[in-house]
C-alpha angles and dihedrals in degrees: 000000000000093000090048092051090049092050091049092050089046091049091048092049090049092046090049091048093054095034099049110011101048096054088047089051089051091051090050089052092048089049092049089050090049091046089051091053092049091049089052089048091050092050089051089050091051089050095051090046089055093049091048089050092050091049091049089049091052092047090050090052091060108107121237089244090056092045089055090052089052091050094051092045093050110013123197090238135009118251107199093197092054093046092050089047095051094047091044090049091050092048092048093049086058095046094252125136114227106214103184141343127200120195118195107224115231110262117231116231089025113155111254115256115247125232119227088265089060096250123127113269116252089220142055130225135221121198119216136182126200140170124214130178127217144093123311095247090050092050090052089055090045089054089049091054089051088051092051097043118105094239107092109235132166117206105220100176141003126191131170143191136187111270091205095254124101114270090357126118139176107237117199114199128190112197142166124216129188142226134182097233121126 
């Protein structure tokens, strides 16, 4: 009888171990796995926070003069008057006559342009067309001035016709300029 009682208690202890302890051990293992994931996520967050702080420090180290240059290269919004003034000033400095300039106003609700990677562009563009009169050599110098100006501008198309005067042409230029507005 003693042996039977001992076996019953031993069987009960084993049943309690497997019935109560193992599920608790499994819960502890699941919690430790979850804890490891949370620790990894926390490390990732700390890394991202460090990167953000480094970027903010670099941004803060940009001088006001350089910030002004960046704003001029990629303004937050397009000012048609300033753009016309800049192009006219460059043309006049080279002895060219700016006849007309048409700026396409940005359309609201326009789909965002996509970058080569397929992401939406972080800038907007405005198309412009203008005609200037002058010699070919002067026009090349004018294009060089446009290239060196701080306002980012892509020349898409150039055409020309004789203006009726010797060594004088009417140059029609289609271009695109950019701004950072949303």
